[in-house]
N, C-alpha and C positions, 0 to 999 in steps of 0.2 A: 789583105788585112792580117795582122799577126794573130796567132792563136790566143784564145782567152786563157786566163790563168786557171779558171775553174768553171766547170759546168755541173750544176746540181740537176740531175735528170729525173723527170717523171713524177715529181712531188706535187702534192696539192698545195698550191700557193694561196696563202691567206695574207693579204697585203695590209690589213689594218684599216682599210677604208670603208668597211662594212659591205663591200661587194662580195658576191658569192665566191667561194673558192674555185680556183681554176687549175686543172692539171696541165702543167707546162714545165719547161726547163728554165733555169736561171743561169745566165752567163755573167761571170765576174772577171774584171780586169783591174788590177791595181787596188783591190779592196772595195771596188765600187760596182754595183750591179749595172751592167752595160746592155744586156739583151735579155728579153723574155720570149718564150715561144718554143717552137720545135727546133732544137739546136743539135740534132743528131749529126748533121753534116758539117757542123762548125768545129774546126780544130780547137783542142784545148789541151793544156799541160796536164790537167787532172780532172777526173770525172767521179762524181759521187752518185750512186744509185739511190734515189729517194722515193722510189715507188712504194706506195702504201704509207707514206709519211707526210707530215705537214711541214711546209717550208714557210717560215714567217719571220717578220722583223723581230729583233730582240726585245725583251720586256724591260721595263723600267721599274726598279724597286725604289719607290719614292720615300720609303721609311726604312732605311737600312742602318744597322749599327755596325758598319763595315770599316770604320775608321782605321782600325788596326789591321784588318784583313787586307786592305789596300796596300799595306806595307810588306805583305808576303809576296815572294816571287811568284809570278804567274806560272801556271802549269796546265797541261792538256786537260786535266780533270778537275779544274777549278770549281769549287762548289756552286758559285753563282752561274757560271756558264753551263754547268750540268742541269740547271733549272731553266735555262733559256734567258737568263737575265744578262743583259749586256751593258746596262747603265744603272748605277746606284747613286742615291742621294745620301751622303753621310753627314753626321753632326746632328742627329735627331735627339729628341727628348731633352734638349738643353745641354747635351754632353758632346764635347769634341776633344780630340787629343791636344789641341793647341788653341790659343796660347796658354801655356801653363808654366809659370815661373816660380811658384811657391814650393816649399819642401813637401815631399810626399806625405809626411805626417800631418800637415795642415790641410790636405785635400779632404773634402767631405767624403764620408765612407762610400756612398753609392758611386760617386765619381771615381774614387780610388779603385773600386772593383773594375770599373769600365776601362780605366787607363792602364791597369796592370802595374807591375813593379819591375820594369826592365829599363834598359838604357835609352829607349826611344821616347824621350820627352822633348817637347818643342816649346821654346820660350816665345817664338813668333809663329804666327799662322803661316807666313811665307816659307819658313823652314820646313814645316810639315808638308806643304804643297811641293816643295823642292824634293823632299824625300820620296813622296809618292811618284813624282815624275821620274826620279832616278830609278825606281823599281820598274817602271813601265807596267802598271797594273793590268790584270787580265780583263778588266771591265772599264768602261767610261765612268767618270765620276763627276758629280756636282757636290759642292760642300757648303755646309752651314757652320757658322761659328756658334758653339754652344753657349747659351746665356748663363747656364750654371757654371760652366768653365770660366766665363768672364767674371761672374760674381765672386767666384772662389778667390780671384786675385785680390779682391778688395774686402 
């Protein structure tokens, strides 16, 4: 069997199922958890010592205002990842960056503050999604189309 890409060693695994935490190793291949248990003898390209730490699935931020943050290049110290958040839901409170086709001056003031005054304006929601995909954001994302953004068009 080929080596695992990564083994996270000796952490307290909390799997989100409400089961008690278990001290064990986590083996990853191709971005997918492949093995759990004592993996000391299993070859791996990289090992991380997690003793004294919690190993858990990423958290979901179901009410994020990260529409613009998703357009920033990912980095090792991305603010959401530093909090353990791996998935965000953007487009909350009725505001989204797209679709927005009206001149900036006609945008309602609260929405104007949210969208900012830069060149990243999107007439179609699909254009916004394509821009996010092109960046390759640091987190997974689900999107809502803001009802205030839609009303501002009319």
